[in-house]
N, C-alpha and C positions, 0 to 999 in steps of 0.2 A: 437544530439551529433554525430560528425563524429566518425566512429569506423571501426571495422573490418567487411567487408561485410559478410552477412549471407545468405546462400541459403534457410533459413527457415523464412525469414522476411515477405514473402508474397507480393502480389501486392495490389493496391488500391481496387480492386474488392473484396478482402477478408475481408475488414473492414467495419463496420457499421459507419454511420455518427456520429461524436462526440456529436452532439446535440440531439441524439435520444436514448431512452432507449428501448432496445430490450430484453425482459425477457428471450427469448430462447437462448440468447447469453451471459448470465452471470450465474455464479454459483448460486445454491440454497443457501439461508442463512443457515449457519451452527449453531452449538450449542453455539458458543460465542455470536451470535446475538439473540438467542432465548429469548423471553420475553422482547424484546426491540423493538422500532419503526424502522423497516427496511425501509431504504430510497428506494423509487421507483420513476419512472417517472422523472419529472423535478427536484425533490430534489436530486435524485441520480446523474442525469446529471450535476447539478450545483456543487456538491461537487467533482465529478469526474473531472470536468474541473479544479478545484483548484489542485487536485492531479496531473494532467498532468503538470501544471505549476511548482509546487514545486518539482516534480520528475525531471523535466528538469533542474531546477536550481541546484538541488543537485545530478544530474546524477544518478538517480535510474533507471538503464537500465537492461533489460533482455538481457544478452549477447548471449543467444542461438538465439534469433530472431533479435537482434541488433535494439531494439527500446525501447523507454520510457515505463516503466512497465505499466503505465496507458493505453497504447494502447492494452494490452492484453484483457481488457474488451471488446474491439471493434473487436477483431479478431474472425471472425465467424468460423474459423477452430478449435477453442478451446472454445466451448460454455460452458464448465463447469469449466473454469479457470478464475482467476482474483480476484478483490476485490468486496466485498459487504459491505455495511455500515448500521449502526443502531444507533439511538440516545439513549444513556443511560439516559441522562438528557440534559437540555439546554446547559450545559457546557462541556459535555463529549460525544464524538463520539466513537463508536466501529468500527473497520475495521478488517475484516477477509479475509485472502488471501488463495485462493485455487490454488495450482500450477497445471501445465498441467499434471504432473504425480506424483504418490505417492512417488517417489524417486528423485524428482527434486533437484539437488545439489545446486541450487541457493536460495532455500526457506529461509534459514537462513539469507543470505546476503540481500536478497530483503526485508524481513520483518523488519530487523534491520534498513536498509536504509530508508524504508518507515516511520518507527517510528521517526527517526531522522529528516527526511524532514518535515513531518507534524508538529511535535512539535517544531522543530527549527525555523519554519517559521509560528508561530501561528498568526502573524498579517495578514495572508492571508485568514484566515477563522474565524468563529465565536465560536470556541471551545477552552477551556482552556487546554484540553487534548484530544489526539486521542490515544485510546488504540488499540494495534495491536496484532493479533494472527494469527498463521498458522492454516489452517483447519485440522481437526482430521485425515484425510486420509493420510497425509504425514507421512512417516515412522519415522521421528524424531520430530514430532510435540510437543510431551511432553517436550523434552529438549529445543527446540526452544522457546516454549511458556513460559517455566520457565525463560529463559534468558530475554525474552520480559517483563515479569512481574517484574523482578528485575530492568530492565532499567526504567520501568514506576514508580516503587516505589522510585527509586533514583531521578528521574525527579520531582516527586510530592514533595519530601522532600526538594530538593535543588533549584528547578526551573531552573536547568541546564541540558543540554543534556549530558548524560554520554558518554564521548569519550576519557577518559584518561587524559584530561586536566581539572582538577578540578577548575581552575580559569577562564575558559571561560564561559561567559553567553550563554544561548541558542541562537544558530545561529551565534555566533561571530567567524569569521575566518574559517568557514567551507565551503568548496567548493564542497565537496563530502560527502556522507553519512557514510563514514567509518572512 
């Protein structure tokens, strides 16, 4: 996505290969993923490739770094930030976002955008639902996670991505996650 150049975007040397899972460069799974099957290795890489595609299509971008949010997992300068995933069941994936700082002002927007991208483009993956939460270290994680739980409940009830247009089916007419 062409955007405003950022001095924080980094160079190619700062990023891991997209086809490689580097445990030291992703956040530890948090409490939302506890007691579920955390994706690692090729399973993590495969779903993360899908994330990169749907985030690109829905413009889920970290504006501080001026890149697709999925790239954060590959950014070796932020080894404790990004998404981790766990299977709750064959039909449900959990995704927990750990921002680069506990006060990241984009966490709300990025998690809501991620929810809408993954669930609005369900035909791109094998899950009926991707549940999203912000990691507990974010100073507003409780409020953000309550809103995400409400969006999730409405989506499960209606089959539609809550975006203010009650007549639009999931994914219809959306070019951005907001």
